[in-house]
N, C-alpha and C positions, 0 to 999 in steps of 0.2 A: 504494500500500500504506500503510494507516494503522493503526498498532498501537494497540490499545485496552487499558485497564487493568482492565476489568470493574468489580468493586466497589471496587477501589483508586482509582478516580476520586474517591471520597469522602475519600481520605486524602492525595492529592497535590495541593497547592494550585495548582500551576502547570499542572495538566492535569485540571481539574474536568470535570463533564459539560458545563458551559457552554463550556469551552475545546474539548472534543471537538466539540461542535456547530459552533463557529466554524471549527475545522479542516476539518471535512467540507465546509462551504460554501466555504471558501477554495480547496479543491481542485477545485471546479466539476465534480462528476461528471455524466456522462450515465447511467451505470449504477453501482449499488452491488452489490458481491458481499459477502454477509454470513455471519457464522459462526453460522448457524442451519440447522435441518433445513427442508425444504420445507413441512412441516406447521406448524412454529412460525412461519415467515415468513407463510404464508397466513393463519393465525389470529391473527397479532400476539400470540403467547403471551408472557405475562410471564415473564421469566427470573430465576431465583433468584440466580445469580452474575453473569451477563452483564447487569448492570442498565443498561448503556448503551442497550439496545434500547428498553425502555419509557420511559427518560428522554430519549433523544436520537433514536435512529434511526427508530423508528416515527413520532414526530411529524414528522420531516423528510420521510419518505416520503409521509405524508399531505398535507403542505403543498406539496411540489415535484412530486409524482407521478413521481419518478424510477423507472426500471425497476430491479427488485431481483432478484438471483439468490441462491438459498440454496446453500451449499457444504458443509454438514456432513452426514456420512453418516447414513443411517437404515437400518432393517431389519436384515437378516442381517449386512451388513458392519459396521455400528455395533456389533452384539452381539459379533462376533468380535474387533474391535479393543479394545473395553472389557474383554472377558473376558481377553484376553492381558495387558493392563495390570494388571488385578486379580491375575491369577495370578503375574505377575512381582513384584508388591508382596508377595504372601503368601509367596513363596519367599524373597525377600530378608529379610522380617521373621523368618522361621524360621532362615535360614542365616547372616545377617550383621547381627544387631541392632546391634552396635557401629558398624559402617560406616554403617548408616542413621541412627544418632544423630549421627554426625559430619557426614553429608550434610545432615541437618536443620539443624544449627547453621550450616553453610555457607550454605544457602539463606536462612535468617533474616538472616544477616549481609549477604548480597548485597542483599536487598530493603531492609534498613535503610540501606545505602549508597546505593542507587539513589534512594530517597525524598529523600535530601539533595541529589542531583545533578539530579534531574528538575525543571526549573523551567518547562518549556513542552512543548507538543506536539512541537516540533522536537527537543528533547532526547530524548524517549521514542522518536522515530523516527530517531535518529542511528546512525551506524556503530558508535560505541563501545557503545551499548546492545545492538545486534545481536551484537557481538563477545563481550560478557559473557554473553549467553544461549547463544551457541554453545559457549562453554567450560562453562557450567553443564550443558548437555545432554550434552556429551561425558563429563563426570564422572558424570552421572546414568546414562548407558548402562553405564559401568563398574560402577557399584554394582548396578544392577538386571538387567543381563545382556542377552543377545541378544533375548529375547522382548519386553522393553520397547522396545528399540531398533527392532525391526522394526515394532512397533505404532505408535511415533512416526513412523517413515518412512511407514507405511501411511496414517495419519491425515493427515499433511501432503501425501502424494501424492494423496489424494482431493481435498483442497483445490486442489492444483495443477491437476488435470484439470478441475475445475469452472471455475477461472479461465481456462484455455485455451479451454474450450468457450464461455465468455462472450465471450472476445476474438474468436473465429471468428464468433459470432453477431452481434457488434456492431462491424463493421470501421470504423475511423476514429473510434470513440467513446472518450471518456475513462472508463475503468473505475477506480473506487476500491474497493479491497478493504479491508474492516474486519475485523480479526482480532486475537485476543489477542497481545500484544506478544511473547510467547515464540516464536510461530510465524514472526515476521517474518524472522529471519536465514535460516531454511531456505527460505522461499518466495522471498525476494529473490534468494538465491543461485541458485535454479533458474530463476527468471523471467529473469534476465540472459542466459541461454543459450537462451531459448525463441524460435524463429523466429516472426516476425509480431507479436511483442510488444515494445513500447518501454517499458522500465521507467524511470519518472521518479524523480528523487531527492526523496522526500517532505520531508526536512528543508530542502533548498534552496527548495522551493516554498513551504513555510510561512514560512520566514524572509524570503524576498523579498516575499511578500504582506504580511507584518506591517509592512514599512517604509512602506506607503502608507496 
């Protein structure tokens, strides 16, 4: 599991696009599971926010010819989940504008803090980063309510099922999942208890490789 920062790779000097590229190679994948729809992966579609794909992932796939699996929902499920998130936001904007303002300040402060503490790919993929995002999403669910929480669970749950399917289809292979860093705490927590999956510690792998 390798947490990516999307466009924030351009702001975090210790985890630039070049650092992400190096981290993926250090993990020696046989298979990449990526945060794209099947159509975007097949078409190598340029991503507006997830800029790591055109800057790093697509070139690596072209060079190494690794097998790649898309894990983002599309079609009806995608529409349902995005609609639920939008409706939760609209309700919160209407009913709790002051709470949303406070939450926005909290999120800005959290990321300002993280940008001062993230000095490497290992830092971004640390337990303490996961813990901070677990707290952030617990707070977020309180603000936005059950609809948002269920949509977040549904989105991550779809990712999880795609990862499990990739594991079954590629026994004995090293699978590297590339996903937005905020999803990592949820996915790691569930993959630890998944039969047939051995979850490796990304931070330890990156730190041990960096020594050589």
